[in-house]
N, C-alpha and C positions, 0 to 999 in steps of 0.2 A: 560503600556500594555493594549490594548483594545481587547476584544474578540467579534468577529462578527459571527453570525450564518446565513450563506447564503445557507444552505443546500436545503431549499425548492425552492429558486429562481434558483439555478443552477442545481439541480438534474435532471430537465427536459432536460438539454442539453445532459447529458449522453455521452457514447462513440460515438454515431452516430453523435454528433454535433461538431466533431473536425475539423471544417473548419473555416478559418478566417472570413467568412461572417456571421457566426452563433454563435458568442461569445459575452459576455457582456463586455462593456467598463466601466471604472471607472475614477473618478477624481484622479489626482496625489496626493499622500500622502505628508505630510510635509517632508522637507529635513531631511535626516538621519533616515527615517522610512522605514521599510520593512514589507510588508503584507505577512505573512507566513501561508500557508495552513497546516492543520493537520486533522487527523481522530481520532475517539474515540477508538483506539486500541493501545496497547503498542508499536507495531512496527511503528506506524505512529505518535507517540507522542513526538519525540525527540525535536521538536520545543517548546513544553510545558516545557520539562525538561530544555532545554537550557535557556529559558526565566526565569522560576522560580528559576533556579540555579544561575542566575546573569551573565551568559556568554555573552548574548547580551548586557547587560548594560555595562559590562567591556570593550566590543569592541566598545562602543559608538553608539550602534544601538538601536533605539526605535522600538518595534515590535507590530504589530497588528496580533493576531492569528485568522485565519479564518477557522472555522470548516466546512468541506464538506463531502459529502456522499460516494464518491468513486474516483478512479483515473481519470475517465473520466470527472467528474465535476471539479476536480482540474486542469486538462489540459485545459479545456474550460476557466476557470477563469484566468489562466496564459496567455493564448492566448489573452483574451479580456482585460487584464490589471487590473482586479479587485483583483488579487493576483500577487505579484512580484516573489515569490519563492514558488515552489510546491514540493510535494513528489510524485514520480511515480515509478512503477516497470519498469524493462528494456523493457518489451513488450509494455507497454503503451507508453513509449518514442519512441520506434521503430515505432509504429503505427502513432504517431504524426508526426514523420519525414516523413513517407510515405505520410501523408496527406498534406505535404508542410508547416508544422509549424516549425519555426526555434528554436527549443528547444535545450538547451545544459545542460548536467549533469555537475555539478560543485563540488559535494561532495557526498560521500556515506552516507547512514543512517543505517537502520537495515540490519543485516546479516541473511540469512537462513543458519543454520547448521543442517545437517541431524540428529545429535545426540541430538539436542535440539529444536525440532519443536515447533512452537507456534500456528499452525493451524492444524485442523484435519478433516478428513471425518468422520462424525458421523451419526448414526441412533439411533432410539429409542431402548431401551433394548428389547422391545417386537417385534421388526422388524424381519421378516423372512430373511432379507439380512444378509448373513454370509461372502461372498467373493465378489470379483469384478464381477464374472460371474453372480451374482444375481442382478446386476444393469440393466441388459437388460430389457427395457420396463419401467424403473422406472424414477422418476423425482428428480433431484438434484438441490438444491439451491446453487447459486454461487454469490459472490459479484460483479463479472464482467463476463458477457458473452462476448465471443470473446476477452478475455484478458488473464491475467496471470493465473487466477484460472481455466479457461476452458482449457488452454493449458496444465497445470499441470495435471488436472483430465483426460484429453484425453490420455496423455502419460502414466499415472498410469493405466488406463483401458487397453490400448493397450499392455502394458507389460505382461498382463495376457491373452491376446488373445481376448479381448472384443473390438468390433468396437464401438467407441464413438457415431457414428451415430445412434446406437440403444438405446441411453440414451437421455432423454429430460433434457435440462439445462434451468433453469429459473433464472433471475437476481433479487436479492433483497439485501437490506442492511443486514449487520451482525446482527443488532438488531432485525430483523424480522425473522431470521432463527429458533430460538428456538420455538417461538409460531407457526410457520408454520409446524415444525416437530410434535409438540404435538397435533395439530389440524388435521394432516393428509394431509395438502396441498402439502407437499413434502415428499419424502421417505428418503432422505439423505441430509446432508448439509456439505459443506466445510467451516468451521467456525473458526474464530480466537479465541484463548484461552480466551481473555478478555471477549468475548461475550458468550463463551461456559459455563463459570463457573456456571452461574445461572441454567443451565440445565444439568450439569454433572451427577447428581444423576439419571437422566431419560434417559441418552444416553450411548452409548458405541462407542469407536473409532475403525475404520478399518485401521488407518494409516494416513500418511501425504503425499498426492499426490505431494507436492513440491519436495520431494526427487527424484521423477522420472525425474526432469529436470537436476539436478546436485547436488552433495553432499554439496557444499557450493557456495553461490552466494549472490549478493546484493538483498535483498527483495525489497528495494526501494532506490531511489537516489534523492538528492536535485537537482532541475533544475530551469532554468529561460529562458526567451526568449532572443534571440540574441540582440534585440533592448534594452531591459532593461540592459543587461550586458554591452553593448556599452556605455550607458548613465551613468552607475553607477559602473565603474570598482573598485574604491577604496572601496565602500560600499560592493560590492560583495566579495572582498578579506577579509574584516573584518567579513562578514557573514561566509565564509568558515572556517576561523580560529576559530570562536566561536563554530561552530557545531563540528569541529574536537576535540576541547578541551572538549566539553560537552559529546562527545562519550566516551572518556576515563573515565571521571568522572561518567557518568551514569552507566557504566559497573561495577564500583566499589562501587556504592551507590544505590543499587536497593531498599533498604528500603525507602530511601528518595524519589526516583522517583515513588515508589508505592503510597506514600502519595499524590504526585502531581497528579498522574493519578486518584486517587479516587475523586478528585474535579470535574472531567469531566465524570467519569463513576461510576455508583452506584455499588460498590463492597465492601462487608464486609471485614474487615481486615483478618479474618481467611480464606476467600476464596482467597484473593490476594496472601497470602504466598504460596498457593498451585500451583500457576501459574508458567509455564515455562517462565521466563522473557527474553526479547529481548537483544541480544548483538548488539552493534552498532560499525560500522567500522570507523576508523579515517583517512584512506588514500584511495584515489580513484585508483583502479587498474582494467583495462579493462579485465583482465583475469577472474575477478569475474562477468563479464557481458556477455561475448561472448557465453559461453555454453548455457545460457538461450535463447539467440537470435537464436542460431542454432536449439534448440529444438522447438522454436516457428515456424520456417520455416517448420520443419517436420510435425507439428500439424496444419498447416494452420492458425496460429494466426497472422502471418505477411505474406505479399505477396511475398517478395523477401529476399534473403540473405542480411543481413545488418552487416557491420563492426561496432563494438561498438565505434570505433574512430570517426565515423561520427557525433556522438552527445555528445562527451565528450570534455570539455573545461576547461582550467585553467584560472580563471579570473585574 
């Protein structure tokens, strides 16, 4: 297994660069190798767990793990061929399809369950913000503007009668949100639990905006390009089988996956055990995708109604 850090090279592409003419290309990997994207959060680390747990090896797959900064960078890398299989939330995939990128979801990964949220809207304990109505005129840090986090935050605000247009959203990596809060550059942050832990003593949570989209849905999906799937059908099937098996294993062995995560994210063991850990799904069901797409249309995160079946495929 090889780990490649292309964050700085690809972060500039962002969500605005999701066009075929503006992506990176890469040399083909050796036969039997899959370049798999991940991010440094529990919900985006299934590839790390599947590799360290031996599931890819058992399936006859050699894996290169490629760490990227957000779903937009992952989509650009998959489109350009520097990554073969990526992770993306339903809205990022819908936007890619709208942009003409032939991406197909092939397996589920992390699940959002409203009783076990892993991301929170937080403010400093000293902040005057107490309710959603206090967000008017404030600045909120999101990992993706015009993506899943903004759609969820907009729906969360709107439920309490707040017009999202009265709130300023700024895009930044999860790792920058804690420092941005403590230095006053932002007033609130929608941050993943993995990155929140170091700042938990200084912050308080106002809830999880993701719950405003649906009670349960796929937080992210494994996907690949139509071209790669056509060229590698057997390899794609082995990949799907490996991640499905790793999902069941990871859900039952969170102590082991926590140790794997610590190799990529600097988290003390006592902090790690306090985290709400991710549940991974082992079967792909469009019913866990469609409610998020419907909400995305209402919040303007996608331009048209999209049927989840448009970008779901069985290799």
